[in-house]
N, C-alpha and C positions, 0 to 999 in steps of 0.2 A: 702185702709185699710178696714178691716172688720167692718161692723155694728154689734152691739150686736144682738144676736139671740133673737127672740121673745120667749115668755114663752113656747108655744107648740113646737116650733123648738128646743128649748133647751132640753125639755123633750125627744124628739125623738133622738137628737144628743147625749144626755147623754147615752142612750142605745147603740147607734151605737159605740161610743167610748169605753164604758165599755166592750161590748162583743168582740170588736176587731176582727171582721170577717164579711164577707158579710151576710146581714140579709134581710129577706123578710118583706113586709108590715104586713103580718099575725103575725109574731113573735113580731114585735114592738107593734102591736095592742093588742095582748093578754097580753103583759106585762103592757101596759098603762091601760088596762081595770081593772087591780088590784087596780088602784088609782082613776079612773074616768070613766064616761060613755063617750065613744067616738066611732065614726063610722069608718068602714074600709076605706071608701072614704076620710074621713078627714085625716087619717094617710097617705094614698096614695098621697093625694094632698100635704101634708107637705113634704114628701120625694121627690116628683117631684119638688117642689119649692126649696128644699135644693140642688137638682141636678142642677137645672137651675142657682142657685147662686154659684155653684162650691164647695159646702161643702161636697158632696158625689159624688162618681162615681157609675154607675150602669151597670149591665150586665144582659142580657136577660137569663132567665132560664124557658123554656117552654113558657107559656102565661104570666108569671110574671117577675119581676126584682129582683135581689139581689143588695142591696145597701151597699157601704163600704165608710168609712170616707176617705177623701183626706188628712187630716192632723190630728194631735192630739189635745186633749183638752188643753194640755200645750201650744202648738203653738198658739191656738186660744186665750187663756188668755194672752200670751205674746204680741200678736199683739194688743189686746185691751189696754193693759197697755202702750205699746209703742205709740199707737195713742193718748191716753189721755195725756201722758207726752209730746208728741210733740206739742200738742195744747196749752201748757202753755207758757205764755210770760216770765216766770222765772222758767226754768226747775230745777235749783238747789233748789229753795224754794219748788217747787212741790214735789221733792224727799224727802226733809226734812219733809214735812207735811205727806207724805205717810209713811215714816219710823216711824214717831211718832204715827201712827195709828196701827202699828203692835204689835202683842203680842211678848213676849220674844222668844217663839218657832219660830215664823215667822222670827224674826230678826236673830236667829241662823241659820235657813234654808237659809236665804239670805246670811249670812256670808259664809256658806258652799258652796253655789252656786258661789259666787264671787271667792272663792279659786279654785273651779273647772274650772271656765272660765279663770282664770289667769294661769292655767296650772299645778296646783298641781296634782300629781299622787295619786290616791286613792288605798290603799292596804287593803285587807280584811284578817284578821288573822283567824286562825282555829276556834277561839271562836266567830267569826262574827264581831269583832270590826273593824271599818273602821278608817284607819289612813292616814294622808297626807304624802307626801314625806318627810316632815320635822319631822314626828313622832307625830304630833298633832292628838288627837282623835276628830272625828267629833261628836258633841253632837246631831245634827239633822241628824244622819247617815241614818235613814230610808228615810227621804225626800231627802237627798243628794244622796243616793244610787239609789232611784227611778229616780231622775233627770238624774243621770249618765247613767242608763240603758235606759231611754227614749231617751237620746241624741244619744246613740249607736243603738237603735232599736225602732223607733217611733211607732211600732205596739203595744207594750205593752203586759202585761202578762195575762189579763183577757179574758176568752173565752165565757162567757155568757151561755144562755140556749142551750141545744143540738138542732141541726137542725133536 
């Protein structure tokens, strides 16, 4: 199971996931430099470490590499949640406590996700309303739709800065 990413690893992976395309060290560096002072070699080392850990794949392009995420942020978050849940000596109590920490919007998104996993078909009307096979309207439709799209296409919609 995955270990949580470190703070800098997470900052780098956030960009790789968000841009959803092969990226160079220079691109990540330039974006990170908008927030902090950081050296090219530091970003290169972090991306190399992420490659060694299996978070990114890389392909040579000239004298440099382009890095691409191996899985999605959603898959990473799900693996962390699953790992934490499996460590509990009382999984049901852990889930009740977790659900109790959720906002109403998060609980609605969870309910929508459960319906999707249980096989409800989602239909989108011309006005953009998303309904289940039974005709119910999904209140967290944005999150439900995003989850459904990610399940069908783990690459995601965002392209990031131009190369």
